[in-house]
N, C-alpha and C positions, 0 to 999 in steps of 0.2 A: 015371628021369625024373619019375615021379610024386612022388618025394620032393623032388626039386629044385624042382618047381612049388609044392609045399606050403610049402617054405622061403621061396621068393620071395614068395609071397602073405602069409605071416606077417611077413616083413621089411617089405613094403610097408605093411601095416596099422600096424606100429610107427612107421614114418615119418609116416604120416598123423596118428596120435595125438599125436606130438611136435609137429607143425605146429599142430594145434588147441590144444595146451597152451600153446605160445608165444604164440599170438594172444590167449589169455585172460589172460596175465600182464600187470601194469602196466609201463609203460616207465620204470621207476625204477632198473633195474639198470645197472651200468656195462658197456659193451661195449669190450673190448680196452683196458681201463684208462682209457677216456674218461669224461668227466663225465656224470652221468645226464641224459637228455633230458627237458626239462620242457615241458609244454604252454603255449600262449599265455596261458591263464587263470592258470597258476602263475607265469609270468614277469611279468605285469602287476602293478604295485604296487596295493595296496588303498588307495583314497582315502576318508577319512572323509566322511560326508555334510556338505554345506555348512550353516552355521548360518543359519537364517532370521531376517532382520532384521525387527524390528517396524515397522509403518508409522508415518509421522510422526504427531505428536500431533494435528494439525488434521484428520487422517483418522479419528480415533477419538472424535469428539465427538458422534456420533449425529445428532440433528436439526440441529445447527449445521453439521455437515459436509455433510449433504444440502442445506441451504439455500445454503451456499457453492458447492457444485457446480452447483446450479440457477442461481445468479447467474452463474457462470463460463460456462455454456452460453448463457445469454441475452446476456451481454456479447460472446461470440464471434459470435453471429448479428447483433446490433444494438448495436454498441459506443457509437454516439453517443446513441441513445435511452436506453440504460442509464445513460450518464454524466449525461444531463440529469435523469432521474428521481432518480438518486442524489444529485445536487447539490441538487435541490429539497427532498428529504427532510432533508438535512444542514442547509441554511439554515433550513428551517422549525423544526427542533428547536432550533437555536441561538438563533433569535429568540424562540421561546416561552420558552426557559430564561432568556434575558436579561431579558425583560419580567417574568417571574415574580420576579426578584430585586428589582426596584424596588418591587413591591407596588402599582403604579398599575393603573388600568383598562387592559385590553388594547387596544393601538393596531393595528387591522387594516391601516391604511395603511402603517404601519412594516413589518408582516409582508409586505405585498404588495411593498414596495420590496426587502426582503431576498430574496424569491423571484425577483424580476426579476434581481437581481444574480447570484444563484446559477445561474439558468437560462442567462443570457447568457455567463457565465464558465466553464461546465462543459466545453464542447468545447475551447476554447483551452487550458484547464488540462490536459485529457487529452492533447492533442497535444504540449504542452510536456513532459509526463512521458514520452511515447513518444520524443520527440526526445532527452531526456537518457538514456533507457535504451539508445538505439542509438548514442550518442556517447561520446566520452572513454573509449575502450576501450584502456587501456594494458596493458603486460605484467603489471603488478601489479594484482590485483583491488582491493586496499585503496586504491591510488592512484586507480583509476577511480571508486570510490565516493566518495572524498574530493573529487575534482574535480566530480562531479555535484552533490554537496551544496553545495559552495562556489558554483558557478554558479547553482544554484537560489536560494540565499540572497541573492546579490548582485543578480541580475537579476529573478527572479520576485517575491520578497517585496515590494520597493518598488512594483513596477508593480501588483500585485494590491491592496495596501493603499490605494494612491492611487485606484485604480478603485473600490474598495468605498466609501470615505468620500466621494469626489467624487460618485459616482452617488447616494449617499444624500442628499447636500446638494442636488444638482440636482433630484431627484425630489420633495424636500420643499419646493421653491420658494424656495430661498435665493438671495440676490443674489450677484454675482461676488465682492464683498468678503467676504461671509459664507462662501462656498465656500472661498476661500483661507484664511480664518481657521480654518475647521474642519480643513482639511488640515494646517495648521501645528500645531494642537493634537492631532491624532490620529495622523498618519503616523509622525513620529519615535518616539514612545513605543511604538507597535505594532511597528515594526521592531526596536527595542531588545529588546522582550520576546519577539519571534519567535526571536531568536537563542538564547534559553534553552530553546526547545522543538523547533523544526522541524528543525534539523540532525540531532539524534538520531533523530527520527521518519523522516526521509528516508533516513538511513543504514540503518536497519533495513528500510525499504521496498525500497531498491535491492539490499540484500544477501540478503534471505530471501524476499520476497513476489513471486510471479509477477505478470507485467504485468497480466493481467485483474483481479487482486484488489488492486492497489495503491491505486486510488481508494477502494475499500471500507475498506482498512486506514487510510489517511490520513483518510478521512471519519469514522471512529470518533473519531479525535483531534480532527478539525475541528469536531465538535459543540461541544466545550468551547471551542475557539478562536473559533468564530463567536459563542458566548455572550459571550466577552470583547470581540470587535470590536463587537458590537451594544451592549454596555454602555458601551464607550468612546465610541462615536458618540453615544449618548444623553447621556452626561455632557458631551461637547463641545457638543452642541446646547443643553443647558440652560445651560451656561456662557455661550455666545454670547448666548442670549436674556436672561439676567440682566444681562450687560454692556450690551446694547442698552436694556434697561429702565432701568438706572441712568443711562445716557447721556441717555435721554429725560427722566427726572426732573430731571437736572441742567440740561438745556436749558430745561425749563419753569420751573425755579427762577430761572435767569438772566433769562428773559423777564419773569417777574413782578417780579424785582428792578429791571430796567430800567424797566418800566412804572411801578412805584411811585416810582422816582426821578424819572421825567418828570412824574408827577402832582404830586409834592412841589415841583418847580421851578415848575410852572405855577401852583400855589397861592400860591407866594411872589411 
C-alpha cells in the first residue's frame, strides 16, 4: 500500500508539471491538425502612421497670420463696425494714392468726400457679398462661383460706380446737368475696365477666401481700384470745368462781338 501511494503521488506531480509546462508554451502550435491560434494583436493589420499635412500657407506667415486671425475675431464680434473701418481705410489709401499721382496740392475736401462714400457703402457692400455667398448654390461648385461673379458684375458694378461718381459730383456742388455729364464720362469706362479686373478677383474670393476675410482680400485690390476711380473722377471734373470755361469764353466773345457790331451801326 505504501508503494502504491508513493506511485500515485509521483504520477500526480508529473501531471501537475505537465500542466504548468503547457501553460508556459506559446499558443502557436497546431492542435489536431488545426491552424495555429493567433491573438487579436497578431490578427489585426498593422496600419502605417498617417501623413501629417502641412497647414495652409496663410497660417505660416507669422505676424501676418496673427493679424489676420485678430481681424477675423473682431469681424466675428462686430461685423458692421469692422466693415466700416476697413472701407474707410481702403478709400483713404485710394484717394491719397490718386492725389499723389497728379502732383497737385492735397485736396482735403476730396478726401472727405471719398471717406463719406466709403463709409456709407461699406455695410450694403458687405451684405451684398453675404447674399451672393449664400445664393446660387448649384450642384457644380464652378457653376455656382461663375453665377455669383456674373451677377456681381452685372448688378453691383454699375450701381456702385454710379453711386461713387454721382455722390462725388453732388458733394462737390455740381449742377444736375454737370452731374449727368460726369456720370456719362466716368461710368461707362469704369465698368468696361472693371470687367478686366473684378471677375477674376471675385472668383478667387468666392472660391478660396472665408467670408470674414473676403472684404479684406478684395479691399487689398480695391486700394488700386479706388485710386483709378478717384483719378477718373478728377479727370472728368477737370474736363467738365475746362469745357465750361471754354463755353464761357466763347459766350463772352460773342457778346463782345455783338456789342462791337451794335456800336459800329450806331456810329454809322
